[in-house]
C-alpha positions in Angstrom: 0.0 0.0 0.0 2.8 2.4 0.8 4.4 1.7 -2.6 1.0 2.3 -4.3 0.6 5.6 -2.4 4.1 6.7 -3.4 3.4 5.9 -7.1 0.1 7.8 -6.9 1.7 10.8 -5.4 4.4 10.8 -8.0 1.9 10.5 -10.8 -0.1 13.4 -9.4 3.1 15.5 -9.2 3.9 14.8 -12.9 0.3 15.5 -14.0 0.5 18.8 -12.3 2.9 19.9 -15.0 6.2 21.7 -14.9 5.0 25.2 -14.0 4.9 24.6 -10.2 8.4 23.3 -10.2 9.6 26.0 -12.7 8.6 28.8 -10.3 10.9 27.5 -7.6 14.6 27.5 -7.2 16.1 24.0 -6.5 18.0 25.4 -3.5 15.0 27.2 -2.1 12.1 24.8 -3.0 9.7 26.2 -0.4 9.8 29.6 -2.0 8.0 30.5 -5.3 9.8 33.0 -7.6 6.7 35.2 -7.2 3.1 34.0 -7.7 2.0 32.5 -11.0 -0.1 35.6 -11.6 3.0 37.9 -11.5 3.9 39.8 -14.6 7.1 37.8 -15.0 5.2 34.6 -15.1 2.4 35.5 -17.5 2.1 34.0 -20.9 1.9 36.6 -23.7 2.1 34.4 -26.8 -1.6 34.9 -27.6 -1.7 38.7 -27.1 -2.0 41.2 -30.0 1.0 43.1 -31.4 1.2 46.7 -30.2 0.3 49.4 -32.7 3.7 51.0 -32.4 5.7 47.8 -32.5 7.6 48.5 -35.7 8.8 51.9 -34.6 9.9 50.7 -31.1 11.7 47.7 -32.4 13.5 49.9 -35.0 14.7 52.2 -32.2 16.2 49.4 -30.2 18.0 47.9 -33.3 16.3 46.2 -36.2 19.6 44.6 -37.4 21.3 44.2 -34.0 21.8 40.6 -33.0 20.4 38.9 -29.9 23.1 38.3 -27.3 23.1 36.0 -24.3 24.6 38.2 -21.6 25.5 35.1 -19.5 27.4 31.9 -19.9 30.2 29.8 -18.5 33.8 30.7 -17.7 34.9 34.3 -17.2 35.0 37.5 -19.2 37.4 40.3 -18.2 38.1 38.5 -15.0 34.6 37.9 -13.8 31.7 35.5 -14.2 29.5 36.0 -17.3 26.1 37.0 -16.2 24.4 38.2 -13.0 25.1 35.7 -10.1 22.9 35.2 -7.1 23.3 33.7 -3.6 20.8 31.6 -1.7 21.0 32.7 2.0 19.1 31.8 5.2 18.2 33.0 8.6 21.8 32.1 9.7 23.3 34.6 7.3 24.5 37.7 9.1 22.4 40.8 8.4 24.4 43.8 7.4 23.8 47.6 7.4 24.2 49.1 3.9 24.7 52.8 3.2 23.0 53.9 -0.1 23.8 56.6 -2.6 20.0 56.7 -3.5 18.8 56.3 0.0 15.4 58.0 -0.6 14.4 55.2 -3.1 16.1 52.3 -1.3 14.7 49.9 1.2 16.7 50.7 4.3 16.7 47.3 6.0 19.5 45.0 6.9 20.6 42.8 4.0 21.7 39.1 4.4 25.1 39.4 2.8 27.2 36.3 3.0 31.0 36.4 3.7 31.8 35.5 0.1 28.9 37.2 -1.7 28.9 36.9 -5.5 29.0 40.2 -7.3 28.3 40.8 -10.9 31.6 41.0 -12.8 33.5 39.7 -9.8 34.9 41.3 -6.6 37.0 43.9 -8.6 34.4 44.7 -11.2 33.8 48.3 -12.3 30.3 47.8 -13.8 26.9 47.5 -12.2 28.1 45.2 -9.5 24.7 43.7 -8.8 24.3 41.3 -5.8 21.2 39.2 -5.6 20.3 37.4 -2.4 17.4 34.9 -2.1 16.5 34.2 1.5 15.1 30.6 1.6 14.1 31.0 5.2 11.8 34.0 4.8 11.2 33.7 1.1 12.4 37.2 0.5 14.5 38.6 -2.3 17.1 41.2 -1.7 18.9 43.0 -4.5 21.7 45.6 -4.5 23.3 47.8 -7.1 26.9 48.7 -7.0 27.6 46.8 -3.8 31.0 47.5 -2.2 32.7 46.8 1.0 34.7 49.6 2.5 36.7 50.1 5.7 33.5 51.6 7.2 31.2 48.8 6.1 28.9 48.0 3.1 27.8 50.7 0.6 25.6 50.4 -2.5 24.0 52.7 -5.1 20.5 51.4 -4.3 18.8 48.4 -2.7 15.4 46.8 -2.7 13.6 43.8 -1.2 10.5 41.9 -2.1 8.4 39.0 -0.7 8.6 36.1 -3.2 5.1 35.2 -2.2 3.6 38.6 -3.2 2.9 40.7 -6.3 3.7 43.9 -4.4 5.4 46.5 -6.6 7.9 49.3 -5.7 6.3 52.7 -5.0 5.6 54.6 -8.2 8.7 56.4 -9.4 11.1 54.4 -7.3 14.1 52.6 -8.7 15.4 49.3 -7.3 18.7 47.7 -8.0 17.6 48.0 -11.6 16.8 51.1 -13.6 13.2 50.1 -14.2 12.5 49.6 -10.5 12.0 45.8 -11.2 13.4 42.8 -9.5 16.3 41.3 -11.5 16.2 37.7 -10.3 12.9 36.6 -11.9 14.1 37.7 -15.3 17.4 35.7 -15.3 17.8 32.6 -17.4 19.1 29.9 -15.0 21.0 26.7 -15.7 18.6 24.7 -13.5 15.8 25.7 -15.9 17.8 25.0 -19.0 18.8 21.6 -17.7 15.1 20.8 -17.1 14.3 22.1 -20.6 11.8 24.8 -19.7 12.1 28.5 -18.7 8.6 29.4 -17.4 9.0 33.2 -17.1 9.9 36.3 -19.1 13.5 37.3 -19.4 15.2 40.6 -18.7 16.8 42.6 -21.5 18.4 46.0 -22.2 18.2 48.7 -25.0 20.6 51.5 -25.9 18.1 54.3 -25.4 14.9 54.5 -23.5 12.1 57.0 -23.0 11.3 59.1 -19.9 8.4 56.8 -19.2 7.6 53.4 -17.7 4.8 50.9 -18.1 3.6 48.1 -15.9 5.3 46.3 -14.2 8.2 48.8 -14.3 8.1 51.7 -11.7 11.0 53.9 -12.8 12.6 55.5 -15.9 16.2 56.4 -16.6 16.0 58.9 -19.5 15.5 62.5 -20.1 14.0 62.0 -23.6 10.3 62.1 -24.4 10.7 60.8 -27.9 7.7 58.4 -28.5 9.9 56.3 -30.8 12.0 55.2 -27.8 10.8 52.3 -25.7 9.6 52.9 -22.1 10.9 50.8 -19.2 8.8 47.7 -18.7 8.2 47.2 -22.5 7.2 43.6 -23.2 8.7 42.1 -26.4 8.4 38.6 -27.8 10.0 36.5 -30.4 7.7 36.1 -33.4 5.8 32.8 -33.6 6.9 32.5 -37.2 10.5 32.2 -36.2 11.5 28.5 -36.5 13.8 27.6 -33.6 14.1 23.9 -34.4 17.6 24.2 -35.8 19.1 26.0 -32.8 21.2 24.1 -30.2 19.2 22.8 -27.2 20.2 25.4 -24.7 19.4 28.2 -27.2 16.1 26.6 -28.0 15.1 26.7 -24.3 15.8 30.4 -24.2 14.0 31.1 -27.5 10.9 29.1 -26.5 10.6 31.2 -23.4 10.9 34.4 -25.6 8.0 33.2 -27.7 5.8 32.2 -24.8 6.7 34.7 -22.1 8.7 37.3 -23.9 11.2 39.7 -22.3 10.9 42.9 -20.3 13.0 46.0 -20.8 14.7 46.7 -17.5 17.8 48.9 -18.1 19.8 50.9 -20.6 22.5 48.9 -22.3 23.5 47.1 -25.4 20.6 46.1 -27.8 18.9 42.8 -27.2 21.2 41.7 -24.4 19.3 39.0 -22.6 20.2 38.5 -18.9 21.0 35.2 -17.1 22.9 33.8 -14.2 26.4 32.4 -14.8 27.0 28.6 -14.6 29.9 26.4 -15.7 27.3 24.2 -17.4 26.2 26.8 -20.0 27.5 26.0 -23.4 28.8 29.3 -24.8 28.8 28.1 -28.4 25.2 27.1 -28.1 24.3 30.5 -26.5 26.2 32.4 -29.2 23.8 30.8 -31.7 21.2 33.3 -30.5 23.0 35.9 -32.5 21.5 34.4 -35.6 18.4 36.4 -34.7 18.1 40.1 -34.8 15.6 42.8 -33.7 13.6 42.1 -36.9 12.6 38.8 -35.4 10.8 40.4 -32.5 7.6 42.4 -31.9 6.2 44.5 -29.1 3.3 43.0 -27.3 0.1 44.8 -26.3 -0.3 43.8 -22.6 -3.1 46.2 -21.8 -5.6 43.3 -21.4 -3.5 41.5 -18.8 -4.3 41.8 -15.1 -1.9 44.0 -13.2 -1.6 42.4 -9.7 0.2 44.5 -7.1 -0.4 47.8 -8.8 
C-alpha cells in the first residue's frame, strides 16, 4: 500500500505539470519565484501586437543581433552574467549605506561572507548582488555593492516578498533602472537543464524614453521621444521564427521568448538577454542566439492582462 501511495503521489506531481516546479529554485524549494499571476510569469504568446511595435523595435535595433549576456567561464576576469546567492536565517544581516537612499529599502541585508557580485569582486560595472533568503522567502537586490573600511555601501537596494505581487512605489528605482526585481528575469541553468524556462527574461536597450509601463516603476532617461521604448516594455520572439535548428540550450531560451517574452529593464546594449552564470552553460550554443536580430521580435500589447500588485 505504501508503494502504491508513493506511485500515486508521483503521478499526481507529474500530471500537475512543470509550472509549479519552474517557479521554484532548487536550493529554495519552499519559495516561489513570485506568484504565477505575477507579470514575469504570465504567458503573452496569444496577445496582440502593439500598434507602435515596428517603430519601437527599430529604435532598439532592427539589425542588432540577440546576445546572451550570460554563460560559462569568465569575461574580463569575472563571471559571465548576474550571479545570485541563496541565503538563510543564519546569514548575518548587514547595514548598507546607499547613494540613492530615498528610493532604497533601508533594512539590513543578508550578505554572506563570500557574496557573489556581478563582474567579480573587482568589477567596475553595475556590481549587482542578488540574495534569495530561503528561510523568509524574501528577495534582496543591491546595485553597485562594495565593502569599504566603514562597512557596506551600494548605489541602491530593494527587497520583495517572493510570495507577493507587491510593486515598488511609483517612481522608485530598485537595483535595476526600471524599478523591477532582476532575479525573476534571469535565465538559469537549472531551468535549461530541465528544458523549460517558465517566465519572461530581462533585456536592455541602448536608449529609452522618460516613461515606464507596468510592471516597471521607474525610468532612466530625459527623452520624451515616443519612438523610444519605455521601461517595462514587453517584447516577444515572433511565432513565425522556426527555432528547431538551434542548439538545445538556445532553444530553451528562444521558446521562453516566444511564450513569455522579455521585459525591458535597463539601458545597455541592444537585445542583451540576462542570465545567471554557470559552468554548465555552453557558450557556443548560446552564441547561436546571435542568428536572430531585432527584426525577429515584436512589441506585445499587454493592456488586457491583469496588473496584480499595482
